[in-house]
NULOTI-958478 format. One record per residue: residue in one letter; x, y, z of N, C-alpha, C, O in turn. Coordinates in steps of 0.02 Angstrom, whole numbers, plus 50000, padded with zeros to 5 digits. Example, Ala and Ser with C-alpha at 12.3 -4.5 7.8 and 13.67 -1.06 7.14 Angstrom:
BEGIN
A506604971650390506154977550390506604983550390507124983450423 S506424988850354506844994750357506455000250394506705005750402 
END
This chain:
BEGIN
T557485379154791557205384154749557765388954728558155391254769 L557785390354664558265395254638557995402254638557395403154627 V558385407254650558185414054649558005416054578558395414954532 H557425418854569557195421154504557365428554491557595430454437 H557245432654541557415439654536557685441954603557455439654656 L558155446354601558415449554662558315456954653558615460154610 S557895459554697557725466654694558145470654741558145469554801 T558525475554712558925479854750558735487154744558355488754698 T558955491454785558775498654780559395502854793559905500454817 E559345508954777559835513954794559675516554864559315513054901 F559905522154884559845524654953559205528754960559015532454915 L558865527955017558315532555037558625537255090558885535055141 N558605543555075558845548655122558255551555157557685550655137 Y558415555255213557905558655253558065566055249558575568355275 M557625569755216557695576855212558385578855189558705583055220 D558635575755135559295577255104559895575255148560445577655139 T559775570655197560335568355234560245560755247559695558155237 K560745557455268560695550155277560275548555340560305552155390 F559905543255336559545540755396560085538455445560595535555426 S559965539755511560425537555561560035536555623559775541355652 K559975530355645559615528655706560005531455766559705534055813 S560665530955765561055533255822561025540755831561065543255887 R560965544255776560895551655780560165554155781560035560155786 G559715549555775559025551555776558795554755713558305558455714 T559115553655658558955556655596558515552055556558765546955531 G557885553555547557435549555509556805548055543556645550955595 V556425543555516555815541355547555865533755548556055530655498 F555685530655607555805523655618555155520155639554665523455657 G555145513655635554595509555651554235511155716553625511655717 D554605512055767554285513655833553945520455831553435521355863 Q554205524955796553875531455790553265531155748552765534455763 I553275527055695552695525955653552135522555693551555524355687 M552315517655733551805514355774551475518855825550885518055840 D551865523655852551605528355901551295534455869550995538455905 G551345535455804551105541355771550375540855751550045535755759 D550135546655724549425546955703549285544355634548715542655620 L549775543955589549655541455522549635533855522550025530655556 P549175530955483549155523855475549805521255439550085524655396 S550015515255458550605512455426550525511855350551015512055314 E549905511055326549805510655253550025516655216550255516255159 V549965522555249550165528755215550935528655206551195530555154 Y551275526555258552035526255253552215521055202552675522255163 R551885515255202552045510055155551945512455083552365511355040 Y551375515855071551245518455004551825523354986552115522754932 Y551975528155029552465533155015553145530155000553475532154953 L553345525255041554005522055031554025518354968554555518154936 I553485515354946553505511454882553465516454823553835515654775 I553035521354825552965525754769553605530154761553735532954707 N553995530654814554655534254811555235529354817555795531354834 R555105523254804555635518154811556235519754766556145520854706 P556845519754793557415521754755557675516054711558205513254723 E557295514454660557455508654618558035510054570558425505454556 T558105516154546558635517654497559085523254521559635523954495 S558875527154568559265532554594559065533754668558545531354692 D559495537554702559335539054772558665542954776558485546554729 A558305542154831557655545654841557695548954910558135547454950 N557205553354922557195557354982556495556455018555955556854988 F556555555155083555935555455123555845562755146556265565555181 V555295565755126555115572755143554415572955170553945570755137 W554335575455230553695575755261553155578955218552615576255211 S553305584655191552795588355149552595584155088552015584355067 D553065580355060552895576155005552475570155027552015568154991 L552615567255086552185562055113551455564455122550985561055102 I551395570155149550715573255161550365574555092549765573155085 A550715577155045550445578654977550255572054944549725571654914 K550665566954947550485560654914549915557254949549495554054916 N549875557755014549285555155049548655558855027548165555655009 N548655565355028548075569255010547875568754936547295567854919 N548375569454892548255569854820548215563254784547925562754730 E548505558254812548515551554778548065546554815547575543954788 L548245545354879547865540254915547155542454928546685538754913 L547055548354954546365550754969545985553054908545435550754894 A546285557554871545915560554813545825555754754545365556454714 N546255550954750546205546154690545935539854715545345538454701 L546305535754750546105529054770545515529154818545045525254810 G545535533454869545005533754917544375536354887543835533754901 N544425541454847543825544354811543485539254769542875538554774 F543855535654727543545530454686543225525154727542655523154715 S543585522654777543325517154816542665519254852542175515554852 S542675525154881542095527954914541495528854865540935527154882 R541635531454807541085533154758540785526754732540175526454725 I541195521554718540885515254690540525511454743539975508954731 L540805510954804540455507354857539815510754878539315507454890 K539815517354884539215520954903538695520754847538095520554861 S538915520654785538405519954728538075513354729537465512954721 V538445508154740538135501254743537655501154804537095498654799 Q537865503754860537435503654917536805507754907536245505354921 K536885513754884536325518554877535835516554824535235516854835 F536065514554766535635513354711535425505954701534905504554671 F535815501554728535655494354719535675490554783535795484454781 K535555493554839535515490654903536095486054918535995480854949 G536685487754898537285484054914537425478154867537885474354880 K537035477254816537115471754769537355474454702537015478754674 V537915472154676538175474454611537685472354557537515466454553 P537455476954516536975475254464537275471054409537865471654394 E536885466954381537105462954322537205467554262536875472654256 F537665465854217537755469654156537205467254108537115461254098 E536865471954079536295470354033536495472253960536705477853945 G536415467453917536535469153846537235466753823537555462753857 D537455469353767538095467653736538605473353752538465479153740 I539155471353778539645476353797539895480153736540045486053741 E539935476953680540165480153617539705485953597539925490653564 E539085485653618538635491153601538685496953648538395502253636 E539055495853703539145501153754539855504153740540335502253773 K539895508553693540555511253670540975514053729541555512253736 D540685518353770541045521353825541305516353875541855517053902 I540875511353888541075506153935541615501753906542095500153940 A541535499853843542035495953812542725499353808543245496153818 E542725505753794543345509753790543675509953863544275509153871 F543255510953911543485511353981543825504553999544395504554023 L543485498953986543765492554004544375490853963544825487353988 K544435493153902545045492453863545605496353893546165493853897 E545475502653914545975506553947546235503154009546845502754019 V545775500754052545955497354115546375491454100546865490354135 Y546185487454048546575481254030547285483354007547775480054024 E547345488653968547995490753944548455492854001549045491254001 I548155496554049548555498554108548735492354149549285491854176 F548275487654154548385481454191548995477754160549435475354196 E549005477354094549555474154059550225477454077550715473954089 A550225484054079550835487854096551025486254169551615485554185 Y550535485754214550645483954285550995477054286551485476154321 M550715472354248550995465454251551725465454227552155461954254 E551845469354174552525469654147553005472054197553565469354203 Q552815477354236553255480354287553325475554345553875474954372 M552805472354365552855467954420553275461654405553625458954448 E553235459354343553635453454322554375454654328554755449954337 V554585461054323555315462554326555445466154394555945469654401 V555005465254441555045467754511555175475254512555605477654549 K554815478954471554835486354473554235488354513553725490154484 M554275488054579553705489054622553465496254615552865497454610 K553895500954613553685508154610553275509254547552745512454551 E553485506854490553135507754428552495503554428551985505654400 G552505497654459551895493854464551355497354501550775497354482 L551565500454557551095504354599550835510354561550255512254568 K551265513554521551035519254480550505516854431550015520454420 Q550585511054402550085508454355549405507054390548865508354363 A549465504254452548855502954490548505509654503547895510054498 M548855514854520548565521254534548255524154470547755527754472 K548565522454413548285524954347547595521454336547125524554311 I547545515354356546875512154348546365515754392545805517054370 S546545517354453546105521154497545925527854466545355530054469 G546395531154436546265537654403545785536654344545325540554335 A545905531654304545445530154250544745528554273544255530354240 C544685525254329544035523554356543685530154380543095531154369 N544055534354413543745540754435543515544854373542965547654372 A543935544954323543745548654263543125545854230542685549554206 F543085539154228542505535554198541875537554236541375539454205 L541895537154303541295538654342541125546054331540525547654325 Q541595550454328541465557454317541145558654249540695562754241 K541405555154201541145556054129540445553254124540005556354094 M540335547254154539685543654143539125545954191538535545254176 K539345548754250538845551254299538275546254312537695547654297 P538435540454340537895535654352537335538154400536775535754398 W537505542954443536995545754489536485549754448535895550054468 E536675552654393536195556054348535825550754303535225551254290 L536215545954281535915540654239535335537154275534855535154243 M535375536354341534865533154378534195536154369533685532854377 K534185542754352533545546454344533265545754272532665546754261 K533685543954224533445543854156533585537254117533235535854068 D534065533454137534235527254101534545522154151535155521454155 V534105518754187534335514154241534765508554211535245506454243 K534605506054151534995500754122535715503154111536195499554126 Q535775508954084536465511754071536825512854140537415511554147 A536445515154188536755516154254536995509454283537525509054313 K536605504554275536795497854300537445495454266537895492554297 N537475496654202538065494154161538685498154184539225495254193 V538605504554193539165508854215539415506454285540015505554295 I538965505554330539135503154398539455496254396539945494854430 N539175491954355539455485154348540175485554324540625482454352 A540295489354271540985489854242541455492954293541995490354304 A541235498254323541665501854373541825497354434542375497454461 F541305493454455541405489154513541885483354498542285481254541 N541855480754437542295475454416543015478154412543485474654430 A543085484354388543755487354389543985488354460544575487854474 F543525489854505543685490654577543965484154605544455484054643 I543645478554587543865472054609544575470654584544995468054621 L544705472354521545385471554494545865475654530546415473454547 L545675481954544546125486654581546285484054650546855484354672 C545785481354683545905478554751546415472854747546855472354789 A546345468754697546815463054690547525465154675547995462454703 I547605470154630548265471754612548615476654661549225477354661 I548225479854702548525484354752548685480754818549035483354862 E548415474754824548525470754886549255469554900549435469754959 P549705468254852550415467154871550765473454904551305473054934 F550445478954896550745484954921550515486754991550735491755019 
END
């Protein structure tokens, strides 16, 4: 097999200084395993700050901010909202889409936006720009959160169940896409 791409990076520094195991400067695998934060938080932080074109810095306050503002407030919030909505309103079964998607302007626009971001994700991943690929995946999550906030399916359940079903169906399908594209990270 011939090499198709070779991904390299610049340096990752620790708090504006070089990592050094011998001097104890940095954070290392054994510390991560013994710590309170899940390894996924570190993995996300290291990829979203991946030094692909210039040096980057590992900073604890930035790791905490990215965990709280990106992983929890964006990805975690959307995941929780869509899963709880399916469970609460449809007994854990994703509702079928009813009608013609072209007649559902807000849903069609949402799905178009998700597809356009997905295309950008694929472009970045094809050239092994993992940091930018992850940013695009997080943009999909942000678009999904905005869609749920705009459409308010919890309110639609009281006045237009068909519309609520369609909103949940579209959002859940975007969730499935998001799960698939975030898996490499």
